[in-house]
Structure formats: structure tokens, C-alpha cells
N, C-alpha and C positions, 0 to 999 in steps of 0.2 A: 461328575467331574472330579470332585475332590473330597477327601475326608480331612477336615481342617483341625481336628482335635489332635494336634501333633506338636511336639517340641519345636520351637522356632517358627511356628505358624507358617509351614511350608505350603507352596502351591504345587498340587499334584495334577497330572493330566489324565487320571483314570476316573471314569464315571461309574458309580455303582448304580445299576439300573433297577435293582430290586426295590419295589415300592416299600415305604416304611409305614408301619401302623403300630398302634398300641395294642397290647394283648386284649382280647375280647373275652368276656365271661362266656363260659360254655352254655349257660342257660339263656343267653341273650337271644331274643327272637327277632329284633329289628334287623333288616339287612345292613350290610356294611358298605359304605362308600369306598370306591376304589379309584385309583388314578386311571386305570384302563377304561372303566366305565365313563369317566368324565371326559377324558382326552383322547381316547382311541376307539370309541364306539358310538353308536347312535342311541345309547340307552337313555340319555337325557336330552336328545335333540327334539324340539317340539315339531309337530306337524304344522305346516303353514297353509293357510287358505291360498288357493292358486292365484288369486288376484286377477288383474287385468285392467282394462280401460273401461270407463263408463261409456255407455251408449249416450245418444243425445238426450234421451228422456227415459224415465222409469227406472226401476231397480234392475237394470240390465247392464251386464258387462260383456266385453269381448276378451277372450283369452286364448292363448296358444296351448294346444294339448298334444303331447307326444303320443304316438301309437306304438306300443311296445312290440306288436306283432310284425308290422311292416317297416318300422323305423321312420315313418312319415310324421309330419306335424300338421295338425289341423287348426284352423281358426274357428273358434266356437262362439256363438252368441248364447248367453246364459241368463235367464230370468231368475234372479235370486229369490223372488217371492214365490213363484209357482214351481220352480225347479226345472222348468223346461229348457232343454238344450237344443240348439240348432247348429248344424255344421255350415258355416259360411264359405269356407274354402276347404276342399278335400285335399289333404296333403299328398294323397296317392296319385293325384293328377299333376303334381309339380315335378315332372321329369325334365331335367335340364340336359339338352343334347350336347352342350359344350363340355360337360363333365361326365356324361353318360350315366347319370343316377338321379335319384330324387334329391331335391334340396330341402333342407329343414328351415322352417320359418323361425327367425330369431326376433324380428321386428317387422312392422308393416306400416304403410301409410296409404289410405284410400284417396283417390282423386275426388274432387268436389262432386262430380256427377256420379260417382260410385261405379264407373265402368272399369277402372283400372286400380290395381293395388301394387304398390312398390314394396318388394320383399327384400329383407336383409338376411344374409346367410353366411356360413363358413367364416365367422369372425375370429379375430385374434386380439390379444391384449396389447394396448399401448399404455404402458405404465400401470394405471389402476384399472382401466375398463377396456372391454372389447370394442374398440371404436374403429377398427379397420376390418373390412370384409368385402363381400361382393353383393351386388344388387341385381334383382330381376324385376321385370314388369309382367304381371299376370293380368291378361285381358279376360275379364269375367264373362263377357258375352261370347267371345271367340274361343274361350277355353284354351288360350295359348300362353306360353311362357317364353320369354326371351331375355337374355342378359342386357343390362343397361350398357355395358362396355365389355370389351375383350379382356378376359382374365389375365392374359399374358402381359398386358400392359401394367399390371400391378394392382395392389389393393385400392379399394375405393372407400371414401369416408364421407359420412354426413350427407348422403344423397337425399334430395327432396324433389317432389313433383312440383311443377309450376302451378299457379292457381287455376289455369285452364286445363291442366292434366296432359298437355301435349308435349311437354318437355320435362327433362330432369337435369339437374346439375349436381355435381359432386366434387370432392377434393381428392386428388391423387398426386402423390409426390410433391406436395406443397403448392400445387396449382389447382385452380378451378377449371372445370370442364362443363360444357353444355351439350346435351344430346337431344336431337329431335326424335321423338319416340315413333313417329310414322315412318321416317326414312332410315333411322338409325345413324344418321350423320352426327359425328362428334367433332366439336371444335374446342380448342383451348380458349378460355377467357383471360387467363394470365399465363405468362411464360417465364417469369423470372424466379420462380420458386426453386430453391436449391439447398442441399444439405449444408448445415452450419451457417446459413446466411438468411435468405428470404423465405418466409412462411406466409402463404396466402390461404385464408379460409379456415385455419385452425391455429393452434397455439404452441408455445414452448412449454418446457417442464414447469416453470414456476407459475405461469398463468393458470395452467391446468390444476396444479396442486393447491394453490392458495386462493384463487378466485373461482375455482370450480368451472373454468371455461375450457371447452373442448371443441364444440361446434362453433365455427367462427364466421358463418355467413347466413343471409336470409333473403328470400324473395320479397319484393314489395307486394302489397296486397293486390295491385293491378297487374302484376307480372311483367311490368316493363323494365324494372331495375333489379339488380342484385347488390346488396350492401355486404361488405366483407371487411374483416380485420386483415391487416398486413403487418407483419413483424420482421425486423432485421435483427437476428441474434448474433451477428458476426463479431460484435465487440464483447459479448458475454464470455467470460473465461470458461475454458473446457474443464470438466471434472472427469477423472478417469478412475474407474473401479477395475479390479482384476479378478477374473474367475480362476482361482487356483486349482480347480478340480480337473482342468484339462491337462493333457500331457505336456503341452507348452502353455503357460499362462495366457489367458485370453483377455485383452483389455476391452473395456466397455466405456466409451467416452460420450459425454453429452454436455450441453451448455447448461450451467447451473450458476446463477448469480448469488453469491454469498453477500451477507449484509455489508453495505457500503460499496459494493462492486457495481459495475454497469449493468443495467437491465437491457432487455431488447428494446429497440426503438419500435414505436407502434403508431399506426394511423388507421383510419377507416376510409375505405374507398367505395365508390359507386360505379357499377358497370351499367351503361345504357345499352340494353339488348337490341334496340332498334338501330343504333349507330355503331355499336361495338366500342364506344369510347369509354375509357377508364379514367376517372378523376378522383381526387382525394380532398377531404375536408382539411382545412388548415387549423388543427387543434393544438399547435405548438408542442406536439409530443414527438415529432419526427426530426431528430438531429437538431434540436433547438438549444440544447445545453441547459444547465440548471435543473432544479427539481420542483419548480412551481407547478409545472404540469408534467406528470410522469406516467400516469396509468390511464388507459381507457378500459374500464372495468365491466361495462355492459353495453349492449347495443340492440336495437330492434326497430320496427316500423310503427309509427303512430297510426291510429285510426284516422279517417279523413277529418282534417281540420280546415274548415272553409273550402272543402272540396279537394284538398291535397294531402298526400301522405308525406310525412317527414321521417328522417332517420333520427331516432332518439339515442342518446349515448351518455354514459357517465364518464366524466373526467375528474381525476383526482391528483392531488399533489403527492410527492414521494412519502411524506409522513402520514398520509391517508387520514388527515383531519379536516380536509376541505374537499367537498364534493359538489360538482355542478351537473345538473341535468341540461344537456344541450339539444337543440333541434337543428338538424341539418337539412337544407333544401336540396334535393337531388337535381333540380333543374339549374339552380344558380350556384350551388355549392357554398352558399352562405350559411353562417352559424349564428344562433342566438341563444343566450342563456335564459332558461325558463325558471330554474329553481336552484338555490344554493343552500348547502348545509355546512356549518362549521361546528367543530367540537373541541373541547379542551384537551382531549386525549386522542381518541381515534374514532373513525366511522367504519361500520361494517357493511359491506355490500355482498360479500361472498356467502356461499351456502355450505361450504365444506365443514365449518366448525360451529355452526349454529343449528338450532331446530328449524329455522326459517326455510321454507321450501318455495313459497309463492313468489319470492323476489321482492326487491325494494319498491318496484312500481308495478301497478296493475291497472290497465286501461279498462274502463267500463264499456258495456255494449251500447250505452246511449251516445257514444262518440263525443261526449262533452266533458267527461270527468275521468280522473284517475285517483287511485288510492295509493298513498305514500306512507312508508314506514320510517319512523324517526324516534330517536331517544332524546330529543331536544328538551323535554320537560323532566328528564331524569329517569324515565322508564321507556321501554319500547312500546310505542303506540301507533295507531292508525290515524291517518289524516286524509280528508277529502279535498281534492284540488280540482279546479277547472283545468282543462287541457292547456290553457295559456299560462299556467303557473300561479294563478290566483287562489289563495287559500279560501276554502269554503268554511270548514270547521274541523275540529278534532273529533274523531269518531269514538275513540276509547280514551279513558282517563282514569288514573288511580295509581296507588303505590304498588304496582305489579307489572309484569312484562307480558306482552303478547309474544308467544313463542312460535305461532304459525297462523297464517292468514289463509282462509279457505275460499274467500270470494264473496261477492255481493249478489244476492237474489234481488235483482232490480225490479222485477215484477211484484214480488212480495214485500220489498222494502226492508230487507234485513242484511246485516253484515255478520258473517260467521268467522270465528277465530278460536284458537286454542290459547290459553293463558294460565298464569300462576296465581290467580286471585285467591285460591284456597291454600296457598303456601308453595314454596319453591320445590317441594318434593313431589308435587302432583301436577298432572296436566288434565285439563277438562275443556270440553267444548262449550262455547258461549255464543250469544248473539246480542247485537244492539240494533235499534232501528236506524235505517239509513237517513230518514228524514224525521227526526223527533219533533213532536208538536211544539214544545217549548223548551229550548235548551238552556236559556239564561247563562250562556257562556260555558256551561258544563256539559260534558258528555253524559248521556243517560246511563243508569246502572245496568250492567249486563245481566242477561238471563242465562243461568246455567242449565245446560241440556243433559250432559252426562252426569250420572249420580253416584255410581259405585266408586269408592275411594281407590286411589292408585293412579295409573298413567293410562290415558286414552289417546291413541293415535288414530285420527279420524280422516276418512276420505268421503267427501260429499258428492252426490250425483250431480250431473250437469244441469238438471232442472231444479235442484235444491229441494227435492221432495224426500230423499233418502240419504242415509249415510252408513258406511261400514265402519265399525268401531273395533279396533284391536286393543283389548284391555288387558293389562298386566299388573301384577303386584310383585313384591320382592321374591316371594316364594310361589307365585302363580305364573305359569307359562302362558303364552298368548291365548286368549279366548276371543274369537272373531265372530261378531254378530251383525245382523242387518237391522236397521232401525228406520222408522219414519222420522222426519226431520226434527220433531219435538221430543224424540226420545223413545217412543213406543217400540219395543223389540218385536221384530217379525220372525226372525229365524236365527238359529245358531249355525254359522257357516263352518266353524272349526272350534270345537270345544276342548281339544287335548285332554279328554277325560282319562285316557289310559296313562298319560304321563302324570297327570295330577294325582291319580290313585297310586302310582308308583312312588311319587315323591312323598305322599302322605305316610307311606309305610315306614319311612326313615325317621319319622317323628322329629323333624328339624324344628327348632325354636324360631319363631319370627324374630327379626332383628329388633333391637331396642333403638328407637329414634329419639334423639334429644339434641340439645345444644351444649356446646362447650365454649368457654371463653378463649378468644384469640389472644395474641400478644398484647394488643391494646385494649382488651376487654370486650371487643365486639363478639356477640354471640354467633357461633359458627354451627352450621348444620352438621350433624354427625349420626352415625349408626354404630351399633356394637352387636356382633354375632357371638353367641355363647353356645357351648355344647349342650346337648339335650339333657345330660346328667349334671348340669352345672351345680356346683356346691359353693355357696357364698362364703363358707368358712375356710376354703382353700385359696391359695394364691396361684394364679395362672400367668404364663407368659402372654404378652400382648404384641400383635402385629398390626401396624397401620398400613392400609392400602391407600396410596395417594396417586392422583393425577394432578389436579391443582392448576391447570393452565387457564389462560384468559377465557372467560365465558363458559367454561366446562362445568360439569357436575358429576360426582360419583354418588352423592347421597340423595338418591331418588327412590321412590316406591315403585319400582318396575323390575321386570325380570332381568336378572344379571347373567344368565347363561352359564357357560362352563367356568368362567372365572369366579362367579358367585358360588357355584357348587364346590369349586376347589377350596374356597375360603371355609365352607362348611366342612369339607374333608379335614382341613387343618384343625377345626374346632372339635369335630367328633372323634377323629382318630389320633390326633396329636395333643389335644387339650389346649390349643392356642386360641385365645380370644382374638377376634379380628375386628378392627374398627376402621372407619374411614371418615375423614373430616374435610369439608369443603372450605378451604382457606379464603381469605380475602383475595379478590381477583377472579373468583369463579362466577358462575352465571345465575340468572333468575332472581337476582336481588337488587336490580336497578343499576344505573350507569355508574354512580359513585362507588359502589361496592366493587363492581367489575373492573373499574379503571384505577383502583387504589395502587396497583402495582406498576403503573405507567412509568416507563423509563428506568425501572429498577426491578426487573423480573428476577425472581428467585429469592429476594431478600425478605420481603414481608411474608411471602408464602412459607418460607422455611421457619421464620419466627413463629408463625401460627401453628405449624405442625409440631414444633418443639413445645409450644405452650399447651397445645391440646394433649400431647403425650404426658406432660407434667400433670395436667388436670386429671387425666385418666389414671395416672399412677397413684393419685390420692385415694382411689377406691380400694377398700381393704382386700379385695380379691385379685388385684393386679399386682404382680411382682415388679417393683420399680427397677430391679436389676436385670430384667429380661424383657426389654422392649425393643422391637424391631420395626423396620419400615421397608416397604417395597413398592415399586411402580415401574411403568413401561412408558417409553417415549418421554413426554413432558414429566410423567411420573418417575421415570428413571432419573431424570435431571433433578427432580425434587427430592428423590431419595438421597442423592449425593449432597445436595445443598443442606438438607435437614441433618444429615449425619455430621457434616463438617463445619457448619456455620453456627456462630453464637455458642449456645450451650449444647448443641447437638452431640459433641463427643461425650458429654456426661450423661445424656438422656438415652441415646439410641445405641444399643449393644450390637445390633445386626442390621445390615442393609442389603437388599437385592435390587440392583439397578439394571434394567433391561433397556437396551437401545437408547441410551441417554444422549441428549445434547449436553456437551460439557463446556462449550464456549460459543456464545451466540454469534460471534464473528464467523463461525463455521456453518451457520444455518442460512436459509434463503432470505432474500430481500423482503418480499411482500409480507410474509408472516412476521419476521423478526422486527423490521423497521416500523410496522404498525404499532408495536408495543414498546419499542426501545429507541425509535428514531435510528439514525445511522451511527456507526462507531466513531465517525469523524465528529458528530455533534454531541455524542454522549459517551465519551471514552470511559468515564468513571463508572457509569451504569453497567457497561459491558464488563469491566474489570471486576467489580464487586459482585456481579451476577454469574461469574464463572466458578464452578467448583474446583477447577484446576488451581485457582488462586489459593485454595484452602487445603490442598493435598497434604501439606505437612501437619495438618490438625487431626488426621486420622489417628486415634489413640490405640495403644497396645491392646486395650480390652475390646476394641471394636472388631467385628468380622464383616468384611465387605465382599460381595460377589458381583462382578460386572459381566453382563452377557450382551453379545451383539452379533448380528449377521454381517458377513463381510461384503455382501452385495446389496446393502441397504442404500437405495437411491435417495431416500428421504433424509433420515438422520444418518449421515455417512459414518462408516466404520472408523473413519479418521477421528471422530469424537472420542471413541473408546481408546484408540491408540494414544491420543495426546493425554488423556486422563491417566492411562496406565504409565506413560512416560513420566508424568509429574509425580505419581506415587512412588515409582521406582527411584527417581532422583531424590525424593525425600526419605528414602530408606524404609518405606512402608510395605508391610506384607498384606496381601489380599488374594482373592481367588478370581479366576477369569475363565469364561467359556466363549469360544467363537463358533458360530454355525456357518460352515462354508456354503456359499451359493444361496443363502437365505436373505430375503429382503427385510423390510421393517416389521412385517408381520411374523417372521420366524415360524413358518409353517411348511407343510408338505411331508408326505409319507408319515413316519412316526416321530417327526420333529417335536410336536407339541407334548407328546408323552415323555420324550426324552427331556425336554426343557423343564416340565413341571415335576418330573421325578428328581431332577437335579436340584431344583429349588427346594423341594420338600425335604430331601436328605440334608441339604444345607441348613434349613431351619431346624430340623430335628436335632442335629448335632450341635448347633451353635446357639439356638434360642431355647429349645425345650430342655436339653441336657446340660446347659451351661450352669456353672457353679462359680 
């Protein structure tokens, strides 16, 4: 984009695409890292185990296998221990007459009796995921395939078979539909869904992005009822982006609630399929006013309780620090509160920004208990409850966080989970007894199952006899292995031997893990990457890589992919030391550490990054006059705050801010208000947490590069525009690159190579060669 070594610190619009490297010795034998290999090839892309779904028992998974010769997809049953594969569905038989071709299996659901399979195909993306497409029913006995509905009526979403397998329901155009699979008769279950107003059975942008909710309906276990979410987004302000790549600019508008603005109204309804009656629970969230009850964040059906199934749901206030578990009776539409959680800062039920995948609540198969996840004692732990909300006992306990809950082996009497017992940088599989012999009010000590240091991402079989372990370390790509439940390895499913050998040839130094004091003296987790020919008698430029957002981590002992390898490229080819520090407010260190930044995002984090940079500058091999910082998204925001806040202008010479938030009033309600409350309640926190407020503090010695995609639906390009405006009004010079048509990920075609070449050239000129 720009060469900034110019009189007057001018912004240029020309990008020099040539990769920049330091001269290599002619006799050097190790291979050279290149930007092309890292960002525009598969040189360092690991092979991944095909994955799939566990069968009901044994080391058996089901997975979808493409056939390169015919273009078909097959459903395969694979015994991981014996290596035997069996084709359950032959994709060459999936000829769809309505489109005149084979359909490809993208997802599937078996009926309970195993006679029918619901197949999902020809999907397209809705914001983040491919959640709209078309569904077919394949009758295994009759070897027949037919569409659930006529394609000409539009895309279908979240289709599911009824418990008896005779019906299917789905969402289309914001309404729910029911299809009799014998007759093919289709009837609407709701009729008021419409653009920019009513949504039935799915969600708006912010619920999808921040609560991780997309599928918004569920069959009752007996098949009599359907419970569903209903939203009205008509009062949510429209946000418009413009695609400037068209001959005439093309506007793209959607409802996006910024902090302090109205959210969609929301309620949960029940459809009685015997009568066709639709009724709604009175949760005080539908046009009630106020923010005592604002969100319905989860919903499902309970197991039978005294012979009846209830709709369970989470209700939260707008500040998201009060959560209620409610039971709704579909017969009477009455509600009762079963459990309540209060927090001093916020409660997390979403899955988008945490490791947690199992969900806040998990009902056991005994139909009498559920496992609940809470941070009430200062750390994230598991609790056992009776279905009526009576606490039985705390299942896990200690100064560490449960990061994932894998379930309960009720027959064997064990609870399985992943946690940070051995430190916040690692993840290991543990278990505790479900029914300890003598608890004395204390949860029993966990048994560690995984042994190799690093990060273990575990998937346990349905019968709790086996698990698949995806093990990584900082410089080790994924190694996928099959184990018996107590850790005995049975097979290597994917070893990535070729990539490991390729990486070994570069002679990269493992990172140095350590702690560095934050602004208040708190020890912060950190790592430092040094070049393989590191010389402690020399002085090197230093680049901090930051994310720093609530509950996040960058300092972990796991595979970092292309971004990590680019950091090694900077070390090996440009001689830049690369460090990362997890400031206060990040995750895996308990609730108090995570919530230290409550209502004041950006301030403590920036102080910690500045303090960390000062501490690292005391090392004799770090040049204190050549320290930079870079980050993306929240990390882009932290880059700006760290450069401009407090002593930042004296500490950081260079900053690269990619897709940054620049004013929290511009970001969405659910994420922002969880950590900041509303702008109306916390105006000072919003003002002090905006780098726009400090634009005039950019010093003449500092070099800043801002990068953003103009079709970013998440952190809008508006953030960059307002930051740029503030810098210009303050008379500050800086560099800027916009990527037309790119979203928050800034990818597609050669975009990533272009982007990282741009940043590399910028760092070389302004950090490496700075004097």
C-alpha cells in the first residue's frame, strides 16, 4: 500500500507486492519461509482427520465421503479400531428427479426406526454458516428419494424429522412449515413471518452472532408440540453497507442493534399439532418495556418430569448479569422459575467466544438430574441439580476453569471435562466421580487422563469407552489419535508426519513462555518468539501481537496456524522478536481476572500491554526505540488503545490495526453491553474506552497502519472511517488500506497474501529500518 519513509509522512495508495526478506547466506541449508508458502499455498496446511459423528456404541463413527470419480457423496460407517468401513448410503443412488442430478450429502438425520434419512444439500451461507439449503427424504427400504418441499418455494432451514419419523418441519421465509412424509401435504404452522419484521423459528443478526443461535425451534419428545422462538425486529435500526465494486453501488441493509439501541422483541411459542393452536409464554420480553427481562438466550425440552415434558428456557436481563432457568408447561402455558444465577459483572451462556461447547445445562439420561455450569465460586465449574432446581452438590472445585464439559457416564459413574488445572496455557481431559463416597462438602480431586503437554481437544464416544484426541503444541500441527477412555492409545488417525518433518527442517525455536508484570503488578501470561540464529548481544525490534478481549487467550501451547508461522517469518527473515501477552480481562484464570475490565473496556488492557512492552524493553536484546504492536478485531482495537492511551505514544513506535472497533457505541448490543452495560448507563466508560478520544495523542514518531474491509457486517467499516476522521481532524498522518467487498475475515482470492505482504513491508520499513 504505502512506503512511509517519506518527508512529511505522506499516505500513498500504491502497494509494493514484492515480499521482503533479509539477505540469506549462500551456504545456508535450511529452507526459507516465504509469504507465498504461508498465505497462498497449502505448504503448511495440516491434514485433518475426516471426523464424523459417533455411533451409539464402540469406536465407530459415521462420516460423509465424497467420491471424486462420480461426484457423489456416501455415508460411511467406520470402525476406528479395526479400520473396517461400510457404506451405509450409496451416494450414486441419490438421484433427485426435481433437479435432474445426484444430490450431495451435506448433513443427515436418521429417523428413530432407521427407515428414513433426512438429507441436507445445496446449501448457501447466511452470515457465518451455510444454514439455508434443500432437504430430501431417503427411504432406505424402498430405495427412494424425494424432496421435502418444492424448491421453487425457496430455501429451507433447520428441517427435522418428527420423533415418529412420519413428518418433517422446517423454516422458510421466516415461517415454520409441516410436511406429512406419506402424502407430501405441506401446511404452514405460522404465517406472519416477513422481512424486516417477524421471524419465526430462526434469529436475527445479533442473536446469531453473539448467542450462537441459528436453529430456533424444537419438536417435543412425544411429537405433539413444536416450541419455537419468535422475534420482531421492526424497531431495530437498519444498517446499510454499500458494495462499491458494482457499476452502480449496491446497498446491503440489515437490522443491527448498536449498543443502547432497541433489540428485537422476543418470545417463545408452542404449536399444538393436534389442534393447530399457537400460544406464547408470558416471559415479559415481548413489548413490555424496560430491560429487566431482555433476552431469551436458550430453549429446549426437558426429559419427562412427573410424566410430562416442559419447555426449558433461559431469560436474561439486558446487562446479562441475571439469568433464570424457566420451565414452561405447554398444556397450561404457565411458567415457573427453577434456578437463578446472579453475577457482579456478567454471565456467559453463549458459545461463540468460549471453549464451552456442551452448553450451560445438560439433562442426564436418568430423567432426574441435570448438570449446570457456573462461575459462582470464582471459577467455571460443574454442579449437579435435581430437575426441580434443587442443588445436589458441586461436581468440580478448585482454582481453575472447566473449559469444556463432555458428559456423564451414568453407568460407570464418571463426569468427563476439559480444564486448566495444569495452567492456563494447556488443556487436558479429566474425570471425577459422579457419586463420591465421602465428599465432606468438597468435590473430589480430578483424575487427569491426557498426559502429553500442550492442548488436547477431545471428543468422547457415546458409550464413554473411547475418545478421539486432537493434540497440538505451539510448533506441532494436529496429531489425532484414538484412545480407550483411560488414555490407552489404540491408533493414530492423522499424524501429520509430512508437515512435522517439513517444519523441522526450518529449525524454528520453540517459544519462550513466561510471565510479565501488568500495570498493577499482576503476573500476565506471555510468550516470545526469537529467530533461530538469535544473538543475545544484539538488539532486535519487538512486535507485540494482541487480541486481549474478554475471556480470550493468545498465550496458549497449541498450533497457531498461518498467523503463528507469519510471526516466525518476521523473526527468521526480518529479525523481529514477536511477543504476545494476555492482559487482565482474558480467560482461563478465573472470574475476577476475566471481569477486571468490566464497564471500562480498553483501559486496563492498554495499561497492561504498555507495562508488558516496558518490561520486555528492559531485556538487553530488545531495542526500546523499536517496539510495535498489531492485532485484528478486538486486537485492532487494542492496538489503537495501546498506542494512544497513557504512555503508549512513548512506548510503541509502530502499530497495525486490522478491522478495529473504535467506539463501542458502534458495536452490537449483546456483546458490548455484556461488558460495558449501555451507553446511557455508562457514558464515561464508553468515552474513555474509545481510541477516537485519543486521536490527537498520536505522536510524530509513531507510524500507524489501519486496515478494514468495507463489507464487514460485524465490525463495520464505519469504525475505521470515524477513527480516520478523528486523526485527520487532529492533523495526524497515518496509513490506511481498504479491502473492497471483504468482510471481517478479509479473505478470498489472493487477499491474504496481499494483506500480509502489506503489513510485512510496513513493519520492515518502519520497525526494522527505523532510526
